[in-house]
N, C-alpha and C positions, 0 to 999 in steps of 0.2 A: 504493499499499500504506500502510495506517495505520501511524503511528509505533509503536503499541502491539503490532503484530504482530511476533513474533520472526522473526529470519532463518531459524531452523530450530527445528521443534517435533517431537520424537519421543516417542510415548506407547505404552508396553507393546508395543514392536515384537518380533516373533518371526520368525526365519528359520531354516529347517532345511535341512541338507544330508544326504541319505541318512538322514533320520530323526533326525539329531543336531542339537540346537539350537546354532546359531552365535551368534545373537542371542536372548537369553533374557529376554523381558519388559524390554527396554532402554528407558529413558526419559531424555531430556535436553532442554535448551532452550538455544539459542544466541541471544543478543540481537543486535539490529541494531546495526551500527557498532562491534562489538568483535571482539577475537581470542579465539576459543575453542579450547583445546587439548584433544585427546583422547589420553590416555596409556593404555598397556596393553602387556602382553608379547605376543610373537608368538602369533597364534592366538586373541587375545582378541575379535576381531570388528571391529576398527577399520576395515579396508579393506572388509569387507562392509557396514558401515554406510554408508560413503561411496558405495559402489556402489548401495545402495538410494536414497540421497539424490539421486543423479543419474540415477535411472531405469534403471540397468543391471541391477538385480536386482529380482525381483518380491517384494513383501512376503508373508510367511506370514499374519501377523495383526498387529493394532495399527494405529496411525495415524502418518502422517508428512507434515508440511507444510513445504514449502521456499518461502520468501518468500510464505507464505500460500496456496500452491497445492500440488497433488499433485506428487510427484516425476516429472520427465520431462515436465511440462506444456509444451505449445507456447508458452504465454505466458512461460515462463521460459527459453526456448532461448537468448536473447541476454543474459539477466540473471545466468546462473550459469556460473562457470568451474570447470574441473576440471584439476588436476595429478595424474595417476596416478603409481603407483610405477614403472611400466614401460610403454613404448609401442612394442612390437616391430613393429607394423604400419607405423611410420614409418621403418623401417631404411634404405631405399634413397634417401630424399630428402635434399637438402641442407638445412642448418638454416635459411638465409634463405628458401629456396623454401617450406619447410614453414610458416614464419611468414607469408609472403605469402599462401599459400593460406588459412590459418586467418583472416587478417584479411579476406579477400574474402568470408567467410561472414557478416560483420556490416555493418550500415548505417553505424556511426560507430566504426570500430576506432581503436586507437592507431596512430600512425605506426610502421611496422616499423623504419625506421632509427633512430628514437628509443629504442625498446625494446631493440634490438640493442646500442646504445651503452650504455644504462643498465645492462644486464646483462653487459656485457663479452663479448658473443657475437661481435663483429666479427672477432676473430682466427681464428675457425673457422666463420664464417658460410657458407662454401661447401664445408665438409667434409660428406660424407654422415653422416647421423645415426648409423648403426651404427658408424662410425669414431671417434666422439667418446668421451672418457673419461666415466666415470659422472658426475662433477661437471658436465662440459659438457653432458651430456644433461639433467641436472637444470635447468640454466640455461635451456635451450631449452624444456623442458617448462613451466617457470614462465612463460616469456614467452608460450607458447601458451595458458596458462590466463588470462593477463591481457589479451591483445591485443584482446579484444572488450569491454573496459571493464565487467566484471561487477559487479553489486551485491553478489553473494555468491560467494566463491571457496573451493573445497575443495582443500586441499593435503595430499597423502598423503606424509609424510616428505620435505618439500621441500628440505632441505639434506643429505640422505644423499649421501655421496660427494664433497661439496664440500670444497675446501681452506679453511683459516681465513679468508683474504681474501674468497673468494666467499661464505662463510657469513655473515660480518659484513655484507657488502653486501646480501645477501638480507634479513637482519634489518632493515636500515635501510629497504629498500624496503617491507617489510611494515608497518613503523611508519608510513611515509608513506601507504600505502593505507588503514590504519585511520583515520588522521587526516583523510583525505578523505571518510570515511563508508563505506568498503567493509567489508562483513562478512566475516570470515575464520574458517574452520573448518580446523584442521590437526591431523594426527597426527604424533607424533614420539616417538623413543626417547631423544632428548637432553634430559635434565632441565634443563640450563642454558638451553636454547632456551625451554622452557616458562616457566621462572622469569623470563627476561628479557622475553618477549613477551606472555604470556597474561593476559587480564583475567579469564578463567574457565577452570578445569580440571575435566575429568571423567576420573577413573581407572576403566578398565573391566577387568574380569577375567571370563573364561568367559561373555562375551556380556551381562554386566550392569554397570551403573554401581555401583561399590562405595563410592566417596567422591567428593565434589565441593566446590568452593568456589574463592575466589580463592586466589592463591599465599599471600598473607598469612594467610588463615584456615587453610589447610592446614598451614602451618608455624608457627602461633602458639605452639606449645609448645616451640619451639626445635629441632625436627627439621628436617632438610632435605627438599626435595621428594622426592629420591631415597629417603630413609628411609621417608617416607609411602608412596611407590609400593611399595617392598619389603614393607612391613608389610601392605599391603592386597591384594597380588597373589601368585599362586603361580608356580612355575617353569613356563615354557612347555614344551610336549611336542610 
């Protein structure tokens, strides 16, 4: 892939559920090797966008390119990681068994013991996924998204439910991934998370990007990122 090809390019994307636009001519660009944060109230379309990017939802209209290819392309199967908000289908499997299975799907995965240790999963590695706390499930979900060594990873609210220690450890890991050249697209409701990690921020409301820029650009007039968010978005319904 050419270095001038963005990790993610979304142009005029429309997705409708029961005739209602969930993504309404949404456009954004996530550059290669940076961390892009997508912020928005509940129902703004963030998860729908990620599902489109990973080929789980069909586009209504518009264009979408992931690592220069259509979403869900076989060529991207081993190059794109996904950490969803929930993974109910994994409920009966033990954490380490799940990660070992996911690693087996890739030609050159990360070593499972190493990622288990890095994310502090060892204490509950043999606990069934359904019995893990929300934060523990998030750590396993993150490990599952990274075990294949993706070039681009989508993280849907990656630290939701984590305690402060796990949250900070996750932030440090994301910094390390970005420094190694991995492109990261994440959604979050945590303004401090976006302020700390993001190279580029897109604020989405009612299926459209309403404002974007670096954190410094968005807060250049002295407003906090949370204030910018509140100014440009409505109350979720």
